[in-house]
N, C-alpha and C positions, 0 to 999 in steps of 0.2 A: 501695422500701419496705424490703427486706431491710436495706439499709444503715442506714436510719433506726432499725429495731428493733435491729440490732446495736449501734449507738452507744448506744441507751438502755440496753440490758441490760449493756453492757460498763461503763458509767460510772454505773450505779445511779441514773439519773435517775428510775426508779420509785420509789425510796426518798425523794427529794426531793419528788416529786409527791404521794406520800402524807402527807408532813409538811405541805406547803403546804395540801393540801385540809383537813387536821386543823385547822389554824390558822383557816382561813377559816370552816369549819364551826362550830366550838366559839365563836367570837366572833359570828356571826349567829344560831345556834340551839343554845345550849349544852345545853338539855335533850335535844333529839333526838340530839345527839352522844354524850353520856354514856349515853343509853338504848341507843344501838348498841354502844358499846365494852363496857358491862357487860351486854349482852343474855345471858341464860341459855340456853345450848344444851341442856344436860342437868343436871338437879338430882339431887342424892344419887348421885353417880357416883364411880368409883374413881380418877379423875384430875380435878384443878381446884383452885380455891381452898379451903383448908380453914377450916372455921368449926365452932364447937361449939354443939350444940343439945340441951339438956337433958342435958348431960354426955356426949353421944355426938358424936364428930367425923365430920363428913360433908364431901364435896367437891362443889363446883359448877363446872361447865365452862362458862366464858364465852367470849365472842369474843376478850377481852383475854388470857385465859389461853391459849387455843388458839394465838394468834399469838406471843405473847411467850415462853411457857414450852415449848411443844411444836414449833411449826414453825420457830421461829428456832433450835432444836437443830441443824437441817441447815446453817445458815449457820456456826455455831460449828464444826461438824465439817469444813467445807470449809476454813475458816481454820486449824484444827489441823492439817489434812492438809498444808497448804502449810509450815507452821512445823516439823512433824515431819520432812518430807523436807529442809528446809534445814539441819536439825541433823544428821541421821543419814547422808544419802546423800552419795556422791562428788560433789565440787563444790558441795556445800551451803554457803551463805554464812554460816551461823550454827553451823558444826560446832565442836566442841571448846571451847576456852577463849574464843572470840569470842562465844559465847553469853552469857557472863558480862557483858559490857559492856551489852547491852540490858537485862539484868535489873538491873543496878546503876543504869542510868538510870531504870528504873522506879521504883526506891526514891526517887530524886531528884524524879521527876515525881509523887510522892505527898506528900513531906515539904515540897516548895515550896508547893503549894496550901494546905496546912495552916497553914503559917507565915504566909502572906498573909491567909488567911481569919480566923484567931484574931487575928493582929496588928491587923488593921483594925478588927475587932469591939472589942478592948480600947481602941483609941484612941477610938472612939465612945462609950465609957462603959460602966459596969457594968450599966445597964438594958438596953442593946442586947446586951451581952455574954452576960448571963443568958438573954436571949430566943433567941439564935441559936447558942450555943456547941455544942449538940448536933448542929449540921449541919457540923461540922468536916470529915467525910468526903465530903460531897457533891462538892466540887471535886477530889477525888483521882481520879475515874474518867476513863476514855478510852472513847469510843464506837468499837467496832471497825468497825462498818459504815460510818459517815461518814468516819472517819479513813482507812480503806482507800480510800474514793472520793476523797477530797481528796488523799491520798498519791499515787495514780496520776496525778491531774491535775498535781501539782507535780513529781514525780520521774519519771513514766513507770512502766509496769508492770514493766520489767526492771531498775530501779535497786536495788541492794542495800539502800538506805535504807528501801524499802518493806517488805523482809523485817524488817528491824530495827524498824520501826514496828509491824508486825503482831504480832511477838513481844512488844514492850513493851505493846501494846494488850491482848492476851490475858492477860499476866502481870498488868497493872494491873487488869483486871476480875476475875481470879482473886483478887488481894489484896482487892479491893473486896468480894467475896462473903465472904472471911474476916473482914473488918472488920464486915460485916453480922451474921455469925453470932456474933462475939465481942462487939461493942459495941451491936448493935441486934438482940437476940434477939427474934423474934416468938413463940417457943414453945421447947419442949425439942427439942434436936438429938437424932437417933437415928442415931449413927455406924455402928452394926452393919449398917444397910441398905447401907452402902458395900460390905460384903462381896458383896452381890448384883451390884453394878456391877463390882468387880475380878473376882469369880469367873466372871461371864459373859464378860468380856473374855479372861481367862486360858483358859477352856475353849475358846472359839472359835478361839483362837490354836493351842493345842496340837492340836486335833482336826481343824481344817481348813486349818492353815497349816504348822505345824512338823511334825506327824506325817507328812503326806503327803510333804513334801520328804525327811524321813528315810528313809521306805520307798523313795523313788526314787533314793537314793543309788547311783551307778554305772549308772543305767538312762537312756540318752540320750533316750528318747521321754517319760519321766516319766509313766507311765500312771496313776499314783494321783492325782497333782496334776491331771492333765488331767480325769480323771473327776470330780474334786471340783469343778473350775471349770465343766465342762460341765453337769452334773446338779444340783449344788447352788447354784452361782453366788453371788448376794449373800444369799441366805435365811439361812444361819446367822448372818451378821453383822447382818442386819436384826433377828432375833429376839434376838441378843445386845445390840444397840443398844436395843431396847425394854426389855429387862431392865435394862440399865445405867441408861436414863432414869428408869424407875420407882424404881430404888434411890436415885437422887439426889433424887427428889420426896419419898420417904418418910424420907430421911435429913435433911430440912430444908435442903438445898443447892438452889441454883437449877438447876431441871431443864433449862434451856437448854443447860447444859454437860454433860448427861447422857450424850452421845454420845462425848465426848473419850476415855474409857478404851478404847474399841473400836477407834479409829482405828489405832493402833500395831499392832493384831492383824491388819490387812487386808494381804494380799500387795501389796508395792509395788515400784516401779521400782528400778533400781540406780544411778540418778544424778538429780540435780535440774536442771530446764531454766530454773527461775526462777519467781517467784510468778505463779500463775495464767497460766502461759505457755501461749500457743496450741499450741506443739509438743507439749505433754503429751497433747493430745487424740488423737494418733497412737499413744500407748504402749498397749501391750495388758495392762498389769497390772491388777488388779482395782480397786486404789485409784483410780487415774486414770480408769478406766472409770466408777466410781460418781460421781466428781467432775464428770465431763463430763455425765452424765445429770441431775445435780442442778442445774446451772447455771441454766438458764431457770426452773425451778419456784422456786429460791431468790430470784431476782430478783423474781418476782411476790410472793413472801413478804415481801420487803423493802418493797414498796408498802404492804401492810397493816400492817407494824410501823410505819412512819412514821405511818400513818393513826391507829393506835390509841395512839400515845404522844405525839404532838406537839400534842395538844389542850389548850393552856393559854391562858386568857383575858388579854388585854392589860391589863386593869384591875389584875391581880395583880403590880404592880411596886412595890418598896419597898426598904429597907436590905439585907434578905437577897438580893434579886436581885443587887445590886452586889458583894456579898462573894463570892457564889459565881462570879459573872462575872469579877471581877478575880482571884480565887484561881485560876481556870482560865487566864485569858489572860496573866497575869504570872508566878504561881507555877510553872505547868506548864512553859513553855518555859525558864525559868531553872534550875529544878530538873533537868530533863533535860539541859541543857547542861553544868551544873556537875558533876554526878555522872557523865554520860557521859564528860567530859573527865578526871576524876580516875581513872575505870576505865581509859579507853583510854590515856592518857598517864602519869598518875601511877603507876598499878598495872601499866602496860605489858600490859594485856589486849588492846588492839588494837580496830580496827574491822573490819567486813567489807570485803573487797577492793573498791575502787572507791568507798568511802565516806570523805568528809572530816570533819574536826572541825566545820567550818562547818555541815555538814549535820545536826549535832545540834540546833542551834538551830531550824532549819526543821522537824525532826521534832518537836521540843518544841511548836512552834506548832500542827501538825497534830494532835498528841495532845491539845491543850487543847479539842477538841470533846468535851464530856462527855455530854450527852444520856441515853442509856439507863440506865445504872447510876446516874447522877447523879439522874435522876428517881425512880428506885426507892429510893434512900437517903434522898431528901428525904421521900418518903412515909412512911418508918418512922422518920425522926429526929424529926419534929415531929407531934404529935397535930393533927388538923384542928380549927380553932377557936381556936388559940392566935394571938393577934395582937400586932403591934408598930406603934404609930402608927396603929391603925385597920385594918391590913392583915394578912390571914391570912399567917403566916409560912410555912406549908407551900407554899402557892401561889406566894409571892413567891421562894421558894427554887427551885421548879421553873421559874419564868419565867427565872431566872439561868442555870439549866442550858440552857434553850432558847436563850438569848441567845448561848451559847457558840459558836453556829454562826458567829459573826463571826470566829472563829479561823480559819476557812477562808480569808477574804479576807486575814488577817494572814499565813497560811502562804503563800499565792500571792505576796503582796508580799515576804515574807522570801525566798522561793526565787528571785525576781528579783534582789533586793539581793545575795544570797549567790552568785548566778550558777550556779544549779543546772543541770546539764546533764542534760535528760530522756533516758531510755533506754527505748525501747518494744521 
């Protein structure tokens, strides 16, 4: 039983289970599914979806908001931890100038889908183009959770391409959130609230990380640092994380990324063992200790994430579906490959040690899984009720994001074709 559970948690099958459950549920009993996802837990609360009532902005905490915006913040924090260590620690595969290549590939992974999406829409005529052009950003996204799952299946947990993919995915989603703020504003941004996030991270770093180490200089037993770790442990960072998360929410940015500013403030190891490496569970630094304790809870959260986001009815298939689908499955791999090659070879920025140029194409195929941010952009790019050939444009675009799961099969096939050597 332990081996079965370990396999399930390690490969995020709970996430797939949630998505499949959502698809079955919404296509059999759509009303009950939507009632569950949008079920109001607390009305007129300080966190939740914002809406204006008689000139007063209130927030409603729903099941969807709890999962997507609050609980998923822990997954993004774990992902950020792995990338942070890969960049700054000794033996980190993304240290220095090599981090520039995945970021450059991210740019290609966004421009490629935009070109395919808008190009095909223009070919289909002005009527189609006018109806769908606002959705140009939908296929630019990369789903971190599913991409990481497929990346591990294709490359193995220890392959440097997985680190490359994870940094690309996080940068992709971060860019997607910037696109949302600039091109699809849902309200006025309040950037001053980001001072709360930055201030909380800086304060906890100085008081609980830098200052104890400063006071312990020349003292082998490190009494101050030991006292902070023993008696305060994770609590200062938990409070800073809560403040940072709230700052992101109030600033108008996606709060699921709200814990990211605090991750670099937490005491970490002095070397990187690899992405989600099992060896890291034996390290005693606070950052790895937190990650180890969060692993199983986050896997359970991923089930509910799939359940709350994959519920799209199969009847919602139309032209926007195929534009999003092809933008992801064609534009993303080509963009990542071309721009990654230009950065690695043309600009001589290089690739992580052990990663080949051919792996860029496979990474691009894995990154073509849109899902999360693609669904979110579709919901704000198109107003509900706008139709093309009698089909709701918003729902059709969401179905395209969901169909991008086919990129998983494409990635596995590309991995075999390119003779990827798995590294566990």
